[in-house]
N, CA, C and O atoms as CSV, one atom per row, in Angstrom:
chain,resi,resn,atom,element,x,y,z
A,1,MET,N,N,0.615,-1.007,0.016
A,1,MET,CA,C,0.167,0.151,0.126
A,1,MET,C,C,0.852,1.126,-0.187
A,1,MET,O,O,0.705,1.916,-1.120
A,2,LYS,N,N,1.684,1.071,0.675
A,2,LYS,CA,C,2.910,2.343,0.901
A,2,LYS,C,C,3.499,2.807,-0.645
A,2,LYS,O,O,3.755,3.936,-1.063
A,3,ALA,N,N,3.609,1.475,-1.317
A,3,ALA,CA,C,4.357,1.739,-2.907
A,3,ALA,C,C,3.403,2.670,-3.732
A,3,ALA,O,O,3.851,3.402,-4.614
A,4,PHE,N,N,1.856,2.610,-3.363
A,4,PHE,CA,C,1.071,3.143,-4.031
A,4,PHE,C,C,0.483,4.547,-3.357
A,4,PHE,O,O,-0.511,5.125,-3.795
A,5,GLY,N,N,1.263,4.994,-2.223
A,5,GLY,CA,C,1.001,6.492,-1.715
A,5,GLY,C,C,0.026,6.499,-0.360
A,5,GLY,O,O,-0.280,7.512,0.270
A,6,ALA,N,N,-0.364,5.220,-0.078
A,6,ALA,CA,C,-0.850,5.236,1.294
A,6,ALA,C,C,-0.107,5.588,2.661
A,6,ALA,O,O,1.082,5.299,2.798
A,7,LYS,N,N,-0.709,6.112,3.496
A,7,LYS,CA,C,0.096,6.537,4.529
A,7,LYS,C,C,-0.224,5.634,5.778
A,7,LYS,O,O,-1.236,5.823,6.453
A,8,VAL,N,N,0.626,4.712,6.032
A,8,VAL,CA,C,0.149,3.775,7.207
A,8,VAL,C,C,1.229,3.649,8.511
A,8,VAL,O,O,2.459,3.670,8.526
A,9,GLY,N,N,0.374,3.529,9.438
A,9,GLY,CA,C,1.166,3.333,10.908
A,9,GLY,C,C,1.664,1.925,11.316
A,9,GLY,O,O,1.718,1.001,10.504
A,10,ARG,N,N,1.971,1.824,12.415
A,10,ARG,CA,C,2.991,0.925,12.817
A,10,ARG,C,C,1.863,-0.132,13.199
A,10,ARG,O,O,0.767,0.320,13.530
A,11,GLY,N,N,2.059,-1.513,13.176
A,11,GLY,CA,C,1.539,-2.704,13.629
A,11,GLY,C,C,-0.278,-2.426,12.966
A,11,GLY,O,O,-1.169,-2.371,13.814
A,12,ILE,N,N,-0.572,-2.305,11.778
A,12,ILE,CA,C,-1.682,-2.206,10.973
A,12,ILE,C,C,-1.821,-3.810,10.776
A,12,ILE,O,O,-0.928,-4.643,10.928
A,13,HIS,N,N,-2.989,-3.999,10.450
A,13,HIS,CA,C,-3.507,-5.298,9.999
A,13,HIS,C,C,-4.744,-5.462,8.943
A,13,HIS,O,O,-5.937,-5.654,9.179
A,14,VAL,N,N,-4.081,-5.325,7.738
A,14,VAL,CA,C,-5.122,-5.360,6.271
A,14,VAL,C,C,-5.223,-6.474,5.622
A,14,VAL,O,O,-4.396,-6.836,4.785
A,15,TYR,N,N,-6.310,-7.162,5.969
A,15,TYR,CA,C,-6.445,-8.501,5.223
A,15,TYR,C,C,-6.289,-8.376,3.862
A,15,TYR,O,O,-6.529,-7.327,3.265
A,16,PRO,N,N,-5.745,-9.786,3.128
A,16,PRO,CA,C,-5.464,-9.557,1.587
A,16,PRO,C,C,-6.675,-9.309,0.698
A,16,PRO,O,O,-6.571,-8.974,-0.482
A,17,LYS,N,N,-7.757,-9.481,1.294
A,17,LYS,CA,C,-8.960,-9.297,0.235
A,17,LYS,C,C,-9.723,-7.943,0.414
A,17,LYS,O,O,-10.866,-7.781,-0.014
A,18,VAL,N,N,-9.083,-7.080,1.009
A,18,VAL,CA,C,-9.463,-5.664,1.175
A,18,VAL,C,C,-9.328,-4.767,0.205
A,18,VAL,O,O,-8.207,-4.310,-0.021
A,19,ARG,N,N,-10.590,-4.297,-0.642
A,19,ARG,CA,C,-10.473,-3.533,-1.827
A,19,ARG,C,C,-10.304,-1.953,-1.506
A,19,ARG,O,O,-10.952,-1.247,-0.734
A,20,ILE,N,N,-9.222,-1.637,-2.351
A,20,ILE,CA,C,-8.800,0.191,-2.059
A,20,ILE,C,C,-8.792,0.633,-3.433
A,20,ILE,O,O,-8.063,0.174,-4.312
A,21,TRP,N,N,-9.730,1.641,-3.580
A,21,TRP,CA,C,-9.645,2.291,-4.878
A,21,TRP,C,C,-8.641,2.807,-4.782
A,21,TRP,O,O,-7.725,2.129,-5.247
A,22,ALA,N,N,-8.239,4.123,-4.209
A,22,ALA,CA,C,-6.901,4.831,-4.434
A,22,ALA,C,C,-6.461,4.936,-3.334
A,22,ALA,O,O,-6.976,5.639,-2.464
A,23,PRO,N,N,-5.094,4.025,-3.147
A,23,PRO,CA,C,-4.535,4.163,-1.991
A,23,PRO,C,C,-3.547,5.493,-1.557
A,23,PRO,O,O,-3.056,5.740,-0.455
A,24,TRP,N,N,-3.454,6.167,-2.695
A,24,TRP,CA,C,-2.930,7.616,-2.062
A,24,TRP,C,C,-3.841,8.584,-1.160
A,24,TRP,O,O,-3.360,9.512,-0.510
A,25,ASN,N,N,-5.126,8.289,-1.188
A,25,ASN,CA,C,-6.183,9.043,-0.365
A,25,ASN,C,C,-6.249,8.211,0.905
A,25,ASN,O,O,-6.980,8.644,1.796
A,26,LEU,N,N,-5.599,7.099,1.111
A,26,LEU,CA,C,-5.840,6.512,2.363
A,26,LEU,C,C,-4.469,6.523,3.583
A,26,LEU,O,O,-3.267,6.277,3.481
A,27,VAL,N,N,-5.281,6.902,4.630
A,27,VAL,CA,C,-4.505,7.231,5.878
A,27,VAL,C,C,-5.075,6.250,6.868
A,27,VAL,O,O,-6.265,6.319,7.178
A,28,ILE,N,N,-4.023,5.056,7.534
A,28,ILE,CA,C,-4.310,4.189,8.738
A,28,ILE,C,C,-3.397,4.372,9.603
A,28,ILE,O,O,-2.184,4.283,9.407
A,29,ASP,N,N,-4.047,4.685,10.781
A,29,ASP,CA,C,-3.054,4.870,11.893
A,29,ASP,C,C,-2.756,3.590,12.562
A,29,ASP,O,O,-3.156,2.492,12.174
A,30,ASP,N,N,-2.029,3.812,13.588
A,30,ASP,CA,C,-1.365,2.807,14.285
A,30,ASP,C,C,-2.178,1.596,14.577
A,30,ASP,O,O,-3.362,1.828,14.821
A,31,GLU,N,N,-1.839,0.492,14.602
A,31,GLU,CA,C,-2.670,-0.888,15.206
A,31,GLU,C,C,-4.229,-1.019,14.393
A,31,GLU,O,O,-4.895,-2.037,14.580
A,32,ALA,N,N,-4.638,-0.139,13.672
A,32,ALA,CA,C,-5.962,-0.615,12.988
A,32,ALA,C,C,-6.088,-1.741,12.296
A,32,ALA,O,O,-5.086,-2.293,11.841
A,33,GLY,N,N,-7.123,-2.161,12.147
A,33,GLY,CA,C,-7.326,-3.540,11.551
A,33,GLY,C,C,-8.585,-3.320,10.691
A,33,GLY,O,O,-9.581,-2.711,11.082
A,34,ILE,N,N,-8.387,-4.049,9.114
A,34,ILE,CA,C,-9.328,-3.862,8.374
A,34,ILE,C,C,-9.618,-5.318,7.793
A,34,ILE,O,O,-8.621,-5.946,7.435
A,35,ALA,N,N,-10.938,-5.969,7.648
A,35,ALA,CA,C,-10.812,-6.969,7.363
A,35,ALA,C,C,-11.236,-7.551,5.819
A,35,ALA,O,O,-11.450,-6.735,4.922
A,36,ASN,N,N,-11.338,-8.940,5.581
A,36,ASN,CA,C,-11.603,-9.109,4.142
A,36,ASN,C,C,-12.913,-8.634,3.913
A,36,ASN,O,O,-13.807,-8.651,4.759
A,37,GLY,N,N,-13.045,-8.097,2.453
A,37,GLY,CA,C,-14.270,-7.904,1.969
A,37,GLY,C,C,-14.743,-6.155,2.136
A,37,GLY,O,O,-15.643,-5.469,1.650
A,38,ALA,N,N,-13.858,-5.957,2.880
A,38,ALA,CA,C,-14.149,-4.416,3.286
A,38,ALA,C,C,-13.865,-3.501,1.881
A,38,ALA,O,O,-13.072,-4.061,1.125
A,39,ILE,N,N,-14.199,-2.644,1.566
A,39,ILE,CA,C,-14.156,-1.733,0.229
A,39,ILE,C,C,-14.081,-0.248,1.001
A,39,ILE,O,O,-14.935,0.227,1.750
A,40,LEU,N,N,-12.928,0.287,0.634
A,40,LEU,CA,C,-12.303,1.447,0.937
A,40,LEU,C,C,-12.186,2.425,-0.747
A,40,LEU,O,O,-11.288,2.820,-1.490
A,41,TYR,N,N,-13.592,2.456,-0.701
A,41,TYR,CA,C,-13.804,3.540,-2.045
A,41,TYR,C,C,-13.371,4.997,-1.918
A,41,TYR,O,O,-14.131,5.962,-1.836
A,42,SER,N,N,-11.800,5.016,-1.912
A,42,SER,CA,C,-11.382,6.492,-1.346
A,42,SER,C,C,-10.975,7.338,-2.855
A,42,SER,O,O,-9.871,7.626,-3.317
A,43,GLN,N,N,-12.185,7.553,-3.313
A,43,GLN,CA,C,-11.971,8.606,-4.309
A,43,GLN,C,C,-11.593,10.287,-3.623
A,43,GLN,O,O,-10.960,11.214,-4.129
A,44,GLY,N,N,-12.129,10.195,-2.585
A,44,GLY,CA,C,-11.579,11.382,-1.593
A,44,GLY,C,C,-10.788,10.575,-0.335
A,44,GLY,O,O,-10.583,9.362,-0.295
A,45,LEU,N,N,-10.410,11.547,0.652
A,45,LEU,CA,C,-9.674,10.721,1.508
A,45,LEU,C,C,-10.219,9.878,2.409
A,45,LEU,O,O,-11.419,10.143,2.492
A,46,ILE,N,N,-9.927,9.020,3.098
A,46,ILE,CA,C,-10.362,8.095,4.034
A,46,ILE,C,C,-9.117,7.847,5.174
A,46,ILE,O,O,-8.000,7.381,4.951
A,47,ARG,N,N,-9.649,8.286,6.385
A,47,ARG,CA,C,-8.713,8.316,7.488
A,47,ARG,C,C,-9.212,7.444,8.615
A,47,ARG,O,O,-10.141,7.803,9.339
A,48,ILE,N,N,-8.528,6.196,8.764
A,48,ILE,CA,C,-8.570,5.229,9.945
A,48,ILE,C,C,-7.955,5.673,11.046
A,48,ILE,O,O,-6.756,5.949,11.054
A,49,GLY,N,N,-8.732,5.778,12.073
A,49,GLY,CA,C,-7.838,6.219,13.425
A,49,GLY,C,C,-7.288,4.924,14.205
A,49,GLY,O,O,-7.741,3.788,14.062
A,50,LYS,N,N,-6.273,5.281,15.021
A,50,LYS,CA,C,-5.968,4.278,15.651
A,50,LYS,C,C,-6.399,3.649,16.338
A,50,LYS,O,O,-7.170,4.191,17.129
A,51,ARG,N,N,-6.145,1.895,16.491
A,51,ARG,CA,C,-6.748,0.619,17.007
A,51,ARG,C,C,-8.571,0.821,16.374
A,51,ARG,O,O,-9.530,0.532,17.089
A,52,ALA,N,N,-8.681,1.240,15.259
A,52,ALA,CA,C,-10.029,1.225,14.623
A,52,ALA,C,C,-10.033,-0.108,14.186
A,52,ALA,O,O,-9.031,-0.792,13.981
A,53,VAL,N,N,-11.170,-0.437,14.057
A,53,VAL,CA,C,-11.806,-2.020,13.213
A,53,VAL,C,C,-12.668,-1.821,12.162
A,53,VAL,O,O,-13.844,-1.505,12.340
A,54,ILE,N,N,-12.236,-1.960,11.218
A,54,ILE,CA,C,-13.349,-1.982,10.011
A,54,ILE,C,C,-13.605,-3.470,9.391
A,54,ILE,O,O,-13.025,-3.996,8.441
A,55,SER,N,N,-14.463,-3.896,10.068
A,55,SER,CA,C,-14.854,-5.333,9.805
A,55,SER,C,C,-15.394,-5.894,8.507
A,55,SER,O,O,-15.794,-5.136,7.623
A,56,GLN,N,N,-15.410,-7.135,8.385
A,56,GLN,CA,C,-15.884,-7.544,6.720
A,56,GLN,C,C,-16.920,-7.170,6.189
A,56,GLN,O,O,-18.034,-7.344,6.684
A,57,GLY,N,N,-16.661,-6.521,4.945
A,57,GLY,CA,C,-17.783,-6.213,4.146
A,57,GLY,C,C,-18.345,-4.612,4.260
A,57,GLY,O,O,-19.277,-4.038,3.697
A,58,VAL,N,N,-17.343,-4.164,5.250
A,58,VAL,CA,C,-17.676,-2.587,5.199
A,58,VAL,C,C,-17.462,-1.872,4.009
A,58,VAL,O,O,-16.579,-2.228,3.228
A,59,HIS,N,N,-18.110,-0.994,3.811
A,59,HIS,CA,C,-18.187,-0.007,2.845
A,59,HIS,C,C,-17.788,1.220,3.043
A,59,HIS,O,O,-18.706,1.937,3.443
A,60,LEU,N,N,-16.702,1.789,2.913
A,60,LEU,CA,C,-16.671,3.597,3.048
A,60,LEU,C,C,-16.367,3.787,1.754
A,60,LEU,O,O,-15.596,3.177,1.014
A,61,CYS,N,N,-17.321,5.041,1.510
A,61,CYS,CA,C,-17.313,5.588,0.258
A,61,CYS,C,C,-17.261,6.823,0.121
A,61,CYS,O,O,-18.170,7.593,0.433
A,62,ALA,N,N,-16.215,7.127,-0.350
A,62,ALA,CA,C,-15.817,8.928,-0.084
A,62,ALA,C,C,-16.096,9.567,-1.225
A,62,ALA,O,O,-15.412,10.582,-1.356
A,63,GLY,N,N,-16.995,9.315,-2.281
A,63,GLY,CA,C,-17.287,10.133,-3.578
A,63,GLY,C,C,-18.542,9.771,-3.825
A,63,GLY,O,O,-19.107,8.703,-3.592
A,64,THR,N,N,-18.974,10.859,-4.371
A,64,THR,CA,C,-20.320,10.506,-4.896
A,64,THR,C,C,-20.666,11.384,-6.303
A,64,THR,O,O,-19.632,11.649,-6.916
A,65,HIS,N,N,-21.829,11.863,-6.908
A,65,HIS,CA,C,-22.076,12.757,-7.958
A,65,HIS,C,C,-22.948,13.826,-7.597
A,65,HIS,O,O,-23.804,13.682,-6.724
A,66,ASP,N,N,-22.794,14.794,-8.166
A,66,ASP,CA,C,-23.727,15.922,-7.888
A,66,ASP,C,C,-25.091,15.639,-8.940
A,66,ASP,O,O,-25.054,16.152,-10.059
A,67,TYR,N,N,-26.006,14.999,-8.628
A,67,TYR,CA,C,-27.146,14.678,-9.746
A,67,TYR,C,C,-27.661,15.899,-10.180
A,67,TYR,O,O,-28.331,15.805,-11.209
A,68,SER,N,N,-27.532,17.206,-9.627
A,68,SER,CA,C,-28.221,18.226,-9.870
A,68,SER,C,C,-27.551,19.109,-11.184
A,68,SER,O,O,-28.088,20.032,-11.796
A,69,THR,N,N,-26.243,18.531,-11.397
A,69,THR,CA,C,-25.451,19.369,-12.344
A,69,THR,C,C,-25.443,18.356,-13.618
A,69,THR,O,O,-25.672,17.147,-13.614
A,70,LYS,N,N,-25.092,19.255,-14.771
A,70,LYS,CA,C,-25.158,18.473,-16.000
A,70,LYS,C,C,-24.059,17.474,-15.986
A,70,LYS,O,O,-23.129,17.809,-15.252
A,71,GLY,N,N,-23.942,16.561,-16.477
A,71,GLY,CA,C,-22.766,15.765,-16.481
A,71,GLY,C,C,-22.538,15.145,-15.084
A,71,GLY,O,O,-21.433,14.622,-14.941
A,72,PHE,N,N,-23.321,15.109,-14.099
A,72,PHE,CA,C,-23.058,14.591,-12.815
A,72,PHE,C,C,-21.683,14.359,-12.310
A,72,PHE,O,O,-21.215,13.234,-12.135
A,73,PRO,N,N,-21.022,15.529,-12.072
A,73,PRO,CA,C,-19.574,15.629,-11.700
A,73,PRO,C,C,-19.092,14.830,-10.609
A,73,PRO,O,O,-20.003,14.517,-9.843
A,74,LEU,N,N,-17.928,14.386,-10.275
A,74,LEU,CA,C,-17.646,13.589,-9.157
A,74,LEU,C,C,-17.560,14.798,-8.086
A,74,LEU,O,O,-17.222,15.935,-8.417
A,75,VAL,N,N,-17.888,14.443,-6.823
A,75,VAL,CA,C,-17.908,15.263,-5.653
A,75,VAL,C,C,-17.383,14.258,-4.536
A,75,VAL,O,O,-17.982,13.243,-4.182
A,76,THR,N,N,-15.966,14.785,-3.961
A,76,THR,CA,C,-15.399,13.775,-3.091
A,76,THR,C,C,-15.675,14.393,-1.641
A,76,THR,O,O,-15.644,15.624,-1.610
A,77,LYS,N,N,-15.918,13.791,-0.540
A,77,LYS,CA,C,-15.865,13.946,0.689
A,77,LYS,C,C,-15.197,13.064,1.426
A,77,LYS,O,O,-15.380,11.857,1.267
A,78,ALA,N,N,-14.121,13.674,2.554
A,78,ALA,CA,C,-13.410,12.835,3.296
A,78,ALA,C,C,-14.202,12.198,4.313
A,78,ALA,O,O,-14.966,12.892,4.985
A,79,ILE,N,N,-14.094,10.706,4.546
A,79,ILE,CA,C,-14.462,10.094,5.699
A,79,ILE,C,C,-13.329,9.936,6.937
A,79,ILE,O,O,-12.187,9.598,6.627
A,80,MET,N,N,-13.609,10.142,8.087
A,80,MET,CA,C,-13.021,10.236,9.287
A,80,MET,C,C,-13.185,8.866,9.990
A,80,MET,O,O,-14.369,8.543,10.084
A,81,ILE,N,N,-12.428,8.100,10.437
A,81,ILE,CA,C,-13.056,7.056,11.636
A,81,ILE,C,C,-12.087,7.358,12.653
A,81,ILE,O,O,-10.912,7.480,12.309
A,82,GLY,N,N,-12.396,7.487,13.788
A,82,GLY,CA,C,-12.118,7.729,14.956
A,82,GLY,C,C,-11.204,6.530,15.895
A,82,GLY,O,O,-11.520,5.347,16.022
A,83,ASP,N,N,-10.080,7.169,16.451
A,83,ASP,CA,C,-9.487,5.968,17.139
A,83,ASP,C,C,-10.361,5.203,18.104
A,83,ASP,O,O,-11.084,5.697,18.969
A,84,HIS,N,N,-10.186,3.908,17.823
A,84,HIS,CA,C,-10.973,2.904,18.705
A,84,HIS,C,C,-12.283,2.745,18.328
A,84,HIS,O,O,-13.053,2.032,18.972
A,85,ALA,N,N,-12.602,3.345,17.345
A,85,ALA,CA,C,-14.047,3.011,16.892
A,85,ALA,C,C,-14.133,1.831,15.907
A,85,ALA,O,O,-13.175,1.528,15.196
A,86,TRP,N,N,-15.106,1.286,15.888
A,86,TRP,CA,C,-15.670,-0.203,15.461
A,86,TRP,C,C,-16.648,-0.086,14.806
A,86,TRP,O,O,-17.735,0.104,15.353
A,87,ILE,N,N,-16.480,-0.197,13.031
A,87,ILE,CA,C,-17.287,-0.394,12.321
A,87,ILE,C,C,-17.839,-1.807,11.937
A,87,ILE,O,O,-17.142,-2.416,11.125
A,88,ALA,N,N,-18.744,-2.309,12.292
A,88,ALA,CA,C,-19.230,-3.638,12.453
A,88,ALA,C,C,-19.580,-4.192,10.953
A,88,ALA,O,O,-19.836,-3.446,10.008
A,89,ALA,N,N,-19.554,-5.478,10.895
A,89,ALA,CA,C,-19.726,-6.055,9.394
A,89,ALA,C,C,-21.035,-5.561,8.550
A,89,ALA,O,O,-22.226,-5.512,8.858
A,90,GLU,N,N,-20.338,-5.220,7.381
A,90,GLU,CA,C,-21.512,-4.938,6.211
A,90,GLU,C,C,-21.945,-3.232,6.251
A,90,GLU,O,O,-22.634,-2.748,5.353
A,91,ALA,N,N,-21.541,-2.580,7.182
A,91,ALA,CA,C,-22.226,-1.322,7.419
A,91,ALA,C,C,-21.685,-0.364,6.271
A,91,ALA,O,O,-20.572,-0.370,5.745
A,92,PHE,N,N,-22.577,0.310,6.069
A,92,PHE,CA,C,-21.918,1.630,4.816
A,92,PHE,C,C,-21.731,3.100,5.140
A,92,PHE,O,O,-22.713,3.724,5.541
A,93,VAL,N,N,-20.651,3.663,5.014
A,93,VAL,CA,C,-20.314,4.827,5.576
A,93,VAL,C,C,-20.559,5.837,4.442
A,93,VAL,O,O,-19.886,5.682,3.423
A,94,HIS,N,N,-21.382,6.786,4.489
A,94,HIS,CA,C,-21.670,8.058,3.326
A,94,HIS,C,C,-20.187,8.948,3.208
A,94,HIS,O,O,-19.312,8.960,4.075
A,95,PRO,N,N,-20.161,9.536,2.161
A,95,PRO,CA,C,-19.212,10.480,1.907
A,95,PRO,C,C,-19.541,11.655,3.003
A,95,PRO,O,O,-20.629,12.172,3.257
A,96,GLY,N,N,-18.084,11.943,3.642
A,96,GLY,CA,C,-18.126,13.338,4.296
A,96,GLY,C,C,-18.593,13.063,5.682
A,96,GLY,O,O,-19.064,13.940,6.406
A,97,VAL,N,N,-18.439,11.741,6.051
A,97,VAL,CA,C,-19.106,11.549,7.608
A,97,VAL,C,C,-17.786,11.524,8.172
A,97,VAL,O,O,-16.756,11.568,7.499
A,98,THR,N,N,-17.866,11.422,9.946
A,98,THR,CA,C,-16.673,11.363,10.577
A,98,THR,C,C,-17.791,10.241,12.045
A,98,THR,O,O,-18.855,10.406,12.642
A,99,VAL,N,N,-16.859,9.337,12.015
A,99,VAL,CA,C,-17.389,8.585,12.943
A,99,VAL,C,C,-16.489,8.937,14.285
A,99,VAL,O,O,-15.273,8.747,14.314
A,100,GLY,N,N,-17.202,9.444,15.330
A,100,GLY,CA,C,-16.338,9.505,16.648
A,100,GLY,C,C,-15.635,8.605,17.210
A,100,GLY,O,O,-15.954,7.416,17.193
A,101,GLU,N,N,-14.390,9.152,17.885
A,101,GLU,CA,C,-13.719,8.308,18.857
A,101,GLU,C,C,-14.071,7.213,19.810
A,101,GLU,O,O,-14.500,7.522,20.922
A,102,GLY,N,N,-13.913,5.832,19.436
A,102,GLY,CA,C,-14.429,5.035,20.598
A,102,GLY,C,C,-15.840,4.733,20.137
A,102,GLY,O,O,-16.527,4.094,20.934
A,103,THR,N,N,-16.436,5.116,18.882
A,103,THR,CA,C,-17.811,4.569,18.583
A,103,THR,C,C,-18.108,3.562,18.068
A,103,THR,O,O,-17.378,3.428,17.086
A,104,VAL,N,N,-18.961,2.525,18.189
A,104,VAL,CA,C,-19.406,1.479,17.763
A,104,VAL,C,C,-20.439,1.668,16.700
A,104,VAL,O,O,-21.352,2.425,17.028
A,105,VAL,N,N,-20.512,1.091,15.356
A,105,VAL,CA,C,-21.465,1.241,14.526
A,105,VAL,C,C,-21.840,-0.097,14.024
A,105,VAL,O,O,-21.049,-0.795,13.390
A,106,GLY,N,N,-23.259,-0.517,14.357
A,106,GLY,CA,C,-23.910,-1.887,14.474
A,106,GLY,C,C,-23.698,-2.387,12.824
A,106,GLY,O,O,-23.655,-1.593,11.884
A,107,ALA,N,N,-23.585,-3.782,12.708
A,107,ALA,CA,C,-23.589,-4.469,11.715
A,107,ALA,C,C,-24.823,-4.133,10.608
A,107,ALA,O,O,-25.996,-4.053,10.972
A,108,ARG,N,N,-24.490,-3.988,9.520
A,108,ARG,CA,C,-25.604,-3.517,8.324
A,108,ARG,C,C,-26.044,-2.045,8.494
A,108,ARG,O,O,-26.938,-1.674,7.733
A,109,SER,N,N,-25.570,-1.187,9.343
A,109,SER,CA,C,-25.999,0.012,9.557
A,109,SER,C,C,-25.643,0.944,8.364
A,109,SER,O,O,-24.655,0.516,7.768
A,110,VAL,N,N,-26.060,1.887,7.932
A,110,VAL,CA,C,-25.947,2.963,7.085
A,110,VAL,C,C,-25.793,4.203,7.625
A,110,VAL,O,O,-26.787,4.776,8.072
A,111,VAL,N,N,-24.697,4.728,7.662
A,111,VAL,CA,C,-24.100,6.028,8.101
A,111,VAL,C,C,-24.175,7.112,7.236
A,111,VAL,O,O,-23.419,7.185,6.267
A,112,THR,N,N,-25.239,8.200,7.551
A,112,THR,CA,C,-25.446,9.310,6.663
A,112,THR,C,C,-25.085,10.224,7.106
A,112,THR,O,O,-24.960,11.160,6.316
A,113,LYS,N,N,-24.764,10.451,8.394
A,113,LYS,CA,C,-24.305,11.988,9.222
A,113,LYS,C,C,-23.116,11.498,10.305
A,113,LYS,O,O,-22.924,10.297,10.499
A,114,ASP,N,N,-22.524,12.283,10.827
A,114,ASP,CA,C,-21.325,12.270,11.691
A,114,ASP,C,C,-22.215,11.803,13.043
A,114,ASP,O,O,-23.321,12.167,13.441
A,115,LEU,N,N,-21.288,10.883,13.544
A,115,LEU,CA,C,-21.957,10.102,14.963
A,115,LEU,C,C,-20.797,10.788,15.965
A,115,LEU,O,O,-19.667,11.092,15.582
A,116,PRO,N,N,-21.237,10.943,17.133
A,116,PRO,CA,C,-20.052,11.287,18.076
A,116,PRO,C,C,-19.469,10.397,18.977
A,116,PRO,O,O,-19.890,9.257,19.174
A,117,ASP,N,N,-18.544,10.880,19.504
A,117,ASP,CA,C,-17.740,9.750,20.471
A,117,ASP,C,C,-18.445,8.913,21.335
A,117,ASP,O,O,-19.528,9.244,21.818
A,118,TRP,N,N,-17.847,7.756,21.578
A,118,TRP,CA,C,-18.201,6.888,22.577
A,118,TRP,C,C,-19.415,6.611,22.704
A,118,TRP,O,O,-19.921,6.743,23.818
A,119,LYS,N,N,-20.063,6.235,21.791
A,119,LYS,CA,C,-21.401,5.740,21.607
A,119,LYS,C,C,-21.532,4.293,20.779
A,119,LYS,O,O,-20.600,3.763,20.175
A,120,VAL,N,N,-22.660,3.859,20.865
A,120,VAL,CA,C,-23.030,2.684,20.222
A,120,VAL,C,C,-24.293,3.042,19.193
A,120,VAL,O,O,-25.357,3.446,19.662
A,121,CYS,N,N,-24.137,2.898,18.017
A,121,CYS,CA,C,-25.030,3.445,16.956
A,121,CYS,C,C,-25.189,2.434,16.207
A,121,CYS,O,O,-24.273,1.618,16.103
A,122,SER,N,N,-26.451,2.261,15.488
A,122,SER,CA,C,-26.887,1.094,14.717
A,122,SER,C,C,-28.135,1.704,13.596
A,122,SER,O,O,-28.454,2.889,13.699
A,123,GLY,N,N,-28.606,1.085,12.851
A,123,GLY,CA,C,-29.972,1.543,11.991
A,123,GLY,C,C,-29.851,2.107,10.521
A,123,GLY,O,O,-28.769,2.331,9.980
A,124,PHE,N,N,-30.758,2.255,10.092
A,124,PHE,CA,C,-30.665,2.886,8.681
A,124,PHE,C,C,-31.636,3.973,8.760
A,124,PHE,O,O,-32.792,3.599,8.565
A,125,PRO,N,N,-31.450,5.464,9.038
A,125,PRO,CA,C,-29.939,5.875,9.072
A,125,PRO,C,C,-29.357,5.315,10.483
A,125,PRO,O,O,-30.133,4.962,11.371
A,126,ALA,N,N,-28.111,5.260,10.619
A,126,ALA,CA,C,-27.383,4.940,12.040
A,126,ALA,C,C,-27.887,5.961,13.039
A,126,ALA,O,O,-27.950,7.122,12.636
A,127,GLU,N,N,-28.232,5.715,14.208
A,127,GLU,CA,C,-28.472,6.654,15.347
A,127,GLU,C,C,-27.903,6.139,16.388
A,127,GLU,O,O,-27.363,5.035,16.455
A,128,VAL,N,N,-28.032,7.060,17.354
A,128,VAL,CA,C,-27.031,6.942,18.748
A,128,VAL,C,C,-28.228,5.958,19.581
A,128,VAL,O,O,-29.402,6.321,19.658
A,129,LEU,N,N,-27.814,4.907,20.067
A,129,LEU,CA,C,-28.458,3.850,21.175
A,129,LEU,C,C,-28.345,3.939,22.422
A,129,LEU,O,O,-29.239,3.789,23.254
A,130,LYS,N,N,-26.678,4.314,22.684
A,130,LYS,CA,C,-26.203,3.970,23.898
A,130,LYS,C,C,-25.151,4.652,24.062
A,130,LYS,O,O,-24.695,5.317,23.132
A,131,GLU,N,N,-24.602,4.617,25.209
A,131,GLU,CA,C,-23.152,5.017,25.608
A,131,GLU,C,C,-22.212,3.810,25.627
A,131,GLU,O,O,-22.520,2.726,26.122
A,132,ARG,N,N,-20.901,4.122,24.978
A,132,ARG,CA,C,-19.910,3.129,25.112
A,132,ARG,C,C,-18.921,3.418,26.138
A,132,ARG,O,O,-18.390,4.527,26.073
A,133,SER,N,N,-18.590,2.669,27.027
A,133,SER,CA,C,-17.416,2.876,28.245
A,133,SER,C,C,-16.004,2.984,27.502
A,133,SER,O,O,-15.634,2.234,26.598
A,134,LYS,N,N,-15.320,3.992,28.015
A,134,LYS,CA,C,-14.049,3.768,27.666
A,134,LYS,C,C,-13.059,2.617,27.965
A,134,LYS,O,O,-12.145,2.052,27.365
A,135,GLU,N,N,-13.761,2.519,29.362
A,135,GLU,CA,C,-12.829,1.251,29.673
A,135,GLU,C,C,-13.285,-0.279,28.644
A,135,GLU,O,O,-12.666,-1.339,28.744
A,136,SER,N,N,-14.128,-0.125,27.976
A,136,SER,CA,C,-14.141,-1.310,27.116
A,136,SER,C,C,-13.026,-1.506,26.142
A,136,SER,O,O,-12.935,-2.515,25.442
A,137,VAL,N,N,-12.148,-0.472,26.117
A,137,VAL,CA,C,-10.653,-0.582,25.083
A,137,VAL,C,C,-9.877,-0.551,26.127
A,137,VAL,O,O,-8.655,-0.601,25.989
């Protein structure tokens, strides 16, 4: 990944079947893990925080199109995944979203807006369900 421009920290674990669209738009901080089947559609910047977990089948999509303009031009918006966050299996994260530090996103959730720090969130669209303890990490 480094050979293609990704910025990666120490001790990361990226499984071999992760799909990365543009590694030069990817930053992975120390000890983060990304499971098989994850799609990092990094048309715009994707930053994955320290000790964050991206589970199997997660789709982080940092690009969209302006459907209101002729030619539907590409619009990129950065995705930020906070330190100690966990994006569970098959969740979809929209362009421009920040998932807060320590936040857990439930399996198959659709994240359309920013999520605060240290929460457990789930649903379509994802919403805060409860607090998450910092002692859990």
